[in-house]
NUKOL-912848 format. One record per residue (C-alpha): chain; residue number from 1; residue in three letters; x, y, z. Coordinates in steps of 0.05 Angstrom, whole numbers, padded with zeros to 5 digits. Each point is the difference from the previous one (the first is absolute). Layout:
// residues N
   ch     i    aa       xx       yy       zz
    A   NUM   ALA        X        Y        Z
...
//
This chain:
// residues 323
   ch     i    aa       xx       yy       zz
    A     1   MET    04092    01056    01505
    A     2   LYS    00067    00042    00028
    A     3   ASN    00067    00002   -00031
    A     4   VAL    00047   -00032    00045
    A     5   ALA    00079   -00004   -00013
    A     6   ILE    00029   -00054    00046
    A     7   ILE    00071    00030    00003
    A     8   CYS    00064   -00040    00012
    A     9   GLY    00070   -00014   -00019
    A    10   GLY    00041    00059    00036
    A    11   ASP    00077    00011    00004
    A    12   SER    00010   -00054    00054
    A    13   GLY    00025   -00068    00009
    A    14   GLU   -00068   -00019    00008
    A    15   PHE   -00024    00013   -00067
    A    16   GLU   -00024   -00076   -00020
    A    17   ILE   -00038   -00007    00070
    A    18   SER   -00039    00073   -00014
    A    19   VAL   -00012   -00030   -00076
    A    20   LYS   -00031   -00053    00027
    A    21   SER   -00038    00037    00064
    A    22   ALA   -00027    00034   -00059
    A    23   HIS   -00033   -00065   -00035
    A    24   VAL   -00033   -00024    00062
    A    25   VAL   -00034    00069    00014
    A    26   LYS   -00031    00000   -00071
    A    27   LYS   -00023   -00074    00002
    A    28   ASN   -00042    00022    00066
    A    29   LEU   -00015    00067   -00029
    A    30   ASN   -00082   -00008   -00017
    A    31   PRO   -00003    00013   -00072
    A    32   GLN   -00068    00028    00006
    A    33   LEU    00019    00057    00030
    A    34   TYR    00069    00011   -00022
    A    35   ASP    00044    00000   -00066
    A    36   SER    00066   -00012    00031
    A    37   GLN    00064    00008   -00037
    A    38   ILE    00070   -00026    00019
    A    39   VAL    00048    00060   -00005
    A    40   VAL    00078   -00015    00017
    A    41   VAL    00048    00069    00019
    A    42   SER    00071   -00004    00006
    A    43   LYS    00058    00052   -00024
    A    44   LYS   -00002   -00046   -00063
    A    45   GLY   -00073    00021   -00021
    A    46   TRP   -00061   -00004    00015
    A    47   TYR   -00050   -00042   -00032
    A    48   GLY   -00063   -00035   -00012
    A    49   LEU   -00006   -00073    00021
    A    50   LEU   -00057   -00027   -00042
    A    51   ASP   -00033   -00064   -00004
    A    52   ASP    00032   -00028   -00054
    A    53   GLY    00063    00019    00023
    A    54   THR    00012    00058   -00041
    A    55   HIS    00037    00059    00025
    A    56   VAL   -00036    00069   -00017
    A    57   ASP    00032    00068    00024
    A    58   VAL   -00017    00040    00053
    A    59   ASP   -00017    00075   -00015
    A    60   LYS    00018    00031    00057
    A    61   ASN   -00027    00068   -00007
    A    62   ASP   -00069   -00029    00017
    A    63   PHE    00021   -00068    00022
    A    64   SER   -00038   -00040   -00054
    A    65   ILE    00010   -00059   -00046
    A    66   GLN   -00023   -00010   -00068
    A    67   VAL   -00041   -00069   -00002
    A    68   ASP   -00037   -00031   -00070
    A    69   GLY    00001    00070   -00028
    A    70   ARG   -00024    00036    00057
    A    71   LYS    00030    00052    00047
    A    72   VAL   -00008   -00034    00082
    A    73   LYS   -00001    00054    00056
    A    74   PHE    00004   -00028    00059
    A    75   ASP   -00054    00017    00065
    A    76   VAL    00041   -00035    00059
    A    77   ALA    00074   -00020    00004
    A    78   PHE    00012   -00065    00045
    A    79   ASN    00074    00005    00016
    A    80   ALA    00026   -00072    00008
    A    81   VAL    00070    00019   -00013
    A    82   HIS    00052   -00021    00063
    A    83   GLY    00056    00045    00003
    A    84   GLU    00025    00062   -00042
    A    85   PRO   -00043    00038   -00029
    A    86   GLY   -00061   -00023    00030
    A    87   GLU    00012   -00008    00077
    A    88   ASN    00056    00062    00005
    A    89   GLY   -00049    00047   -00025
    A    90   PRO    00012    00031   -00084
    A    91   LEU   -00059   -00043   -00023
    A    92   SER   -00049    00016    00067
    A    93   GLY    00020    00072   -00031
    A    94   TYR    00004   -00008   -00077
    A    95   LEU   -00078   -00031    00017
    A    96   GLU   -00016    00070    00037
    A    97   LEU    00024    00048   -00050
    A    98   MET   -00043   -00044   -00045
    A    99   GLY   -00062   -00001    00050
    A   100   ILE   -00007   -00069   -00007
    A   101   PRO   -00012   -00028    00054
    A   102   CYS    00032   -00060    00041
    A   103   THR   -00003   -00056    00050
    A   104   SER    00059    00009    00030
    A   105   SER    00021    00057    00043
    A   106   GLY    00023    00069   -00022
    A   107   LEU    00075    00022   -00011
    A   108   THR    00012    00018    00073
    A   109   THR   -00019   -00056    00036
    A   110   CYS    00038   -00046   -00054
    A   111   ALA    00062    00038   -00001
    A   112   LEU   -00001    00007    00073
    A   113   THR   -00018   -00082    00011
    A   114   PHE    00055   -00021   -00053
    A   115   HIS    00058    00024    00030
    A   116   LYS    00005   -00049    00065
    A   117   ASP    00041    00047    00035
    A   118   PHE   -00048    00061   -00002
    A   119   CYS   -00062   -00045    00010
    A   120   LYS    00029   -00030    00063
    A   121   ARG    00019    00077    00035
    A   122   VAL   -00071    00021   -00020
    A   123   VAL   -00037   -00065    00026
    A   124   ALA    00053    00016    00068
    A   125   SER   -00030    00062    00009
    A   126   TYR   -00071   -00036    00005
    A   127   GLY    00026   -00037    00069
    A   128   VAL    00016   -00053   -00045
    A   129   ASN    00053   -00059    00015
    A   130   VAL    00061    00003   -00057
    A   131   SER    00064   -00030   -00006
    A   132   PRO    00060    00035    00016
    A   133   SER    00036    00020   -00066
    A   134   VAL    00051    00032   -00033
    A   135   LEU    00004    00040   -00068
    A   136   ILE    00055   -00004   -00046
    A   137   ASN    00003    00047   -00063
    A   138   LYS    00028   -00023   -00069
    A   139   GLY    00073    00028    00011
    A   140   ASP    00001   -00001    00074
    A   141   THR    00051   -00029    00046
    A   142   PHE   -00023   -00050    00049
    A   143   ASP    00033   -00023    00062
    A   144   GLU   -00021   -00088   -00003
    A   145   ALA    00023   -00003    00069
    A   146   GLU   -00039    00057    00030
    A   147   ILE   -00062   -00024   -00039
    A   148   VAL    00002   -00062    00031
    A   149   LYS    00016    00022    00069
    A   150   GLN   -00062    00044   -00009
    A   151   LEU   -00045   -00047   -00035
    A   152   GLY    00026   -00064    00031
    A   153   LEU    00003   -00068   -00048
    A   154   PRO   -00037   -00031   -00032
    A   155   LEU   -00028    00070   -00040
    A   156   PHE   -00032    00014   -00060
    A   157   VAL    00023    00034   -00059
    A   158   LYS   -00049    00033   -00058
    A   159   PRO   -00009    00045   -00058
    A   160   THR   -00043    00055    00037
    A   161   CYS   -00038    00003   -00062
    A   162   ASN   -00013   -00070   -00028
    A   163   GLY   -00056   -00050   -00005
    A   164   SER   -00007   -00080    00011
    A   165   SER    00068   -00002    00048
    A   166   VAL    00044    00022   -00073
    A   167   GLY    00067    00011    00026
    A   168   VAL   -00018   -00024    00076
    A   169   THR    00058   -00041    00041
    A   170   LYS    00002   -00024    00074
    A   171   VAL    00066    00009    00016
    A   172   LYS    00024   -00043    00052
    A   173   THR    00075    00026    00007
    A   174   VAL    00046    00062   -00007
    A   175   GLU    00032   -00023   -00059
    A   176   GLN   -00070   -00011   -00035
    A   177   LEU   -00029    00074    00008
    A   178   ALA    00045    00039   -00046
    A   179   PRO   -00016   -00049   -00056
    A   180   ALA   -00079    00005    00018
    A   181   ILE    00000    00070   -00003
    A   182   GLU    00040    00002   -00069
    A   183   THR   -00059   -00044   -00023
    A   184   ALA   -00058    00027    00032
    A   185   MET    00033    00078   -00033
    A   186   ALA   -00001   -00032   -00071
    A   187   ALA   -00070   -00019    00012
    A   188   GLY   -00032    00069    00036
    A   189   GLY    00055    00051   -00001
    A   190   GLN   -00012    00001    00074
    A   191   VAL    00016   -00034    00057
    A   192   MET   -00042   -00022    00062
    A   193   CYS    00033   -00039    00051
    A   194   GLU   -00049   -00024    00039
    A   195   LYS    00003   -00035    00084
    A   196   PHE   -00020   -00076   -00004
    A   197   VAL   -00069   -00004    00034
    A   198   ASP   -00006   -00085    00012
    A   199   GLY   -00079   -00015    00001
    A   200   ARG   -00057   -00021   -00041
    A   201   GLU   -00017    00035   -00064
    A   202   PHE   -00070    00020   -00013
    A   203   GLY   -00039    00038   -00057
    A   204   CYS   -00062    00039    00002
    A   205   GLY   -00039    00034   -00051
    A   206   ALA   -00053    00047   -00005
    A   207   MET   -00030    00053   -00037
    A   208   ASN   -00057    00059    00008
    A   209   TYR   -00065   -00010   -00039
    A   210   GLN   -00044    00050   -00009
    A   211   GLY    00014    00027    00072
    A   212   LYS    00006   -00064    00032
    A   213   MET    00070   -00030    00016
    A   214   MET    00002   -00073   -00009
    A   215   VAL    00055   -00025    00032
    A   216   PHE    00015   -00080   -00021
    A   217   PRO    00013   -00063    00040
    A   218   LEU    00078   -00005    00011
    A   219   THR    00052   -00042   -00036
    A   220   GLU    00050   -00032    00034
    A   221   ILE    00070   -00006   -00052
    A   222   CYS    00047   -00052    00017
    A   223   SER    00052   -00007   -00048
    A   224   LYS    00044   -00057   -00007
    A   225   ASN    00061    00035   -00010
    A   226   GLU    00039    00045    00041
    A   227   PHE   -00056    00057   -00010
    A   228   PHE   -00057    00019   -00045
    A   229   ASP    00045    00015   -00061
    A   230   TYR   -00015    00001   -00073
    A   231   GLU    00009   -00082   -00011
    A   232   ALA   -00045   -00009    00058
    A   233   LYS   -00050    00044   -00028
    A   234   TYR   -00015   -00028   -00061
    A   235   THR    00029   -00073    00004
    A   236   ALA   -00055   -00054    00012
    A   237   GLY    00021   -00033    00062
    A   238   LYS    00042    00050    00024
    A   239   CYS   -00049    00035    00053
    A   240   ASP   -00055   -00010    00029
    A   241   GLU   -00057    00049    00013
    A   242   VAL   -00054   -00013    00043
    A   243   THR   -00064    00033   -00007
    A   244   PRO   -00022    00010    00062
    A   245   ALA    00056    00001    00037
    A   246   GLN   -00008   -00035    00068
    A   247   VAL    00025    00059    00050
    A   248   ASP   -00023    00022    00065
    A   249   GLU   -00058    00049   -00005
    A   250   ASP    00035    00058    00035
    A   251   ILE    00057    00001   -00055
    A   252   GLU   -00053   -00011   -00042
    A   253   LEU   -00039    00062    00014
    A   254   GLU    00060    00037    00006
    A   255   ILE    00027   -00007   -00078
    A   256   LYS   -00066    00016   -00021
    A   257   ALA   -00014    00062    00035
    A   258   THR    00077    00020   -00018
    A   259   THR   -00008   -00019   -00070
    A   260   ALA   -00075    00037   -00001
    A   261   MET    00041    00061    00030
    A   262   LEU    00056    00005   -00039
    A   263   TYR   -00046   -00010   -00070
    A   264   GLU   -00044    00065    00030
    A   265   LYS    00074    00035    00019
    A   266   LEU    00043   -00021   -00063
    A   267   GLU   -00071    00021   -00045
    A   268   CYS   -00005   -00066   -00030
    A   269   LYS   -00041   -00021   -00051
    A   270   GLY   -00029   -00063   -00042
    A   271   PHE    00026   -00064    00032
    A   272   VAL    00070    00001    00042
    A   273   ARG    00034   -00054    00042
    A   274   MET    00034    00017    00062
    A   275   ASP    00054   -00045    00026
    A   276   TYR    00019   -00011    00073
    A   277   ILE    00053   -00042    00050
    A   278   VAL   -00030   -00019    00056
    A   279   SER    00052   -00020    00052
    A   280   ASP    00011    00000    00075
    A   281   GLU    00008    00080    00003
    A   282   GLY   -00062    00016   -00038
    A   283   VAL   -00032    00005   -00073
    A   284   PHE    00057    00035   -00043
    A   285   PHE   -00027    00032   -00062
    A   286   ILE    00043   -00028   -00070
    A   287   GLU   -00028    00038   -00052
    A   288   ALA   -00063    00024   -00050
    A   289   ASN   -00017   -00031   -00059
    A   290   ILE   -00037    00042   -00037
    A   291   VAL   -00006   -00038   -00058
    A   292   PRO   -00007   -00077    00028
    A   293   GLY    00014   -00059   -00051
    A   294   MET   -00076   -00016   -00027
    A   295   SER    00014   -00066   -00027
    A   296   GLU   -00043   -00060    00025
    A   297   ALA    00043   -00034    00053
    A   298   SER    00033    00080    00028
    A   299   ILE   -00024    00020    00060
    A   300   ILE   -00049    00050   -00011
    A   301   PRO   -00045   -00043   -00038
    A   302   ALA   -00001   -00056    00055
    A   303   GLN   -00017    00047    00050
    A   304   ALA   -00060    00031   -00036
    A   305   ARG   -00019   -00069   -00015
    A   306   CYS    00004   -00019    00077
    A   307   PHE   -00039    00066    00009
    A   308   GLY   -00061   -00022   -00055
    A   309   LEU    00025    00037   -00061
    A   310   THR    00009   -00035   -00073
    A   311   LEU    00055    00035   -00036
    A   312   GLU   -00048    00022   -00045
    A   313   ARG   -00039    00044    00059
    A   314   LEU    00067    00021    00023
    A   315   PHE    00031    00035   -00063
    A   316   GLY   -00065    00020   -00013
    A   317   MET   -00009    00040    00070
    A   318   ALA    00068    00029   -00023
    A   319   ILE   -00029    00028   -00062
    A   320   GLU   -00065    00027    00026
    A   321   ASN    00037    00033    00061
    A   322   VAL    00024    00052   -00054
    A   323   LEU   -00050    00009   -00046
//
């Protein structure tokens, strides 16, 4: 019996989504193999969330909690923190210092992939198409007309470091650009203006299990909003996610091959999801999701089921990988 910390929470707008993911993981872990506890982390404090709803403080000196008068030290951490600090690196670094294996990628990979602009630049260096963009740091002056001249309209404005499309705006006019940059800056502190690529959106999940690369069936993401924003991601009826996606075989193979290549090049670990836009100009990489959603309705679980894996098996494989 291994003690598993299912870590969730974080310091972003994805806190509640992360906690829901953690409960799904706990529900589906084999109780005969794993004694699991939900651990909530944020700047406000770290605590174990026991089955009866009780909060118990985490001892950060050895990452342990007290349960029924006994000290529980964890053999492995299941990372379910969407956003900071689970996707951008600090949590991975802490767990590495503690010597506790974690189901998600290491500090360097998390830090790189969480920064959308840095990630795109590295991905482009491997010959993968990415949409042109302009980076704006806090305090920078910018010329709206010049940005529009360079990227065209519509365009996207997004924080470089955030998830679930928090702070993202689709800009259709020059007048909308400055307010969109202000919104994104408030959500992330650094902003990326990105050329709009018109096409179909696809998500591709993958994981390396005991040395064998597994690439899951594609999902087509059909948002009923302007784009796959926060509302579309988490509101029933606002998005259709079709798994397996109906797409030409050559496009499917290109996306899957690109995902497998990037998984290795970016030194990913555990299950990840990489998103793409397929346009008349080709396949364009959007971003890598190192800690994707894990609710029963999320994309990776849907792809895993299509692949023939139950959630119990999928989550168990992630833990087996690092023990």
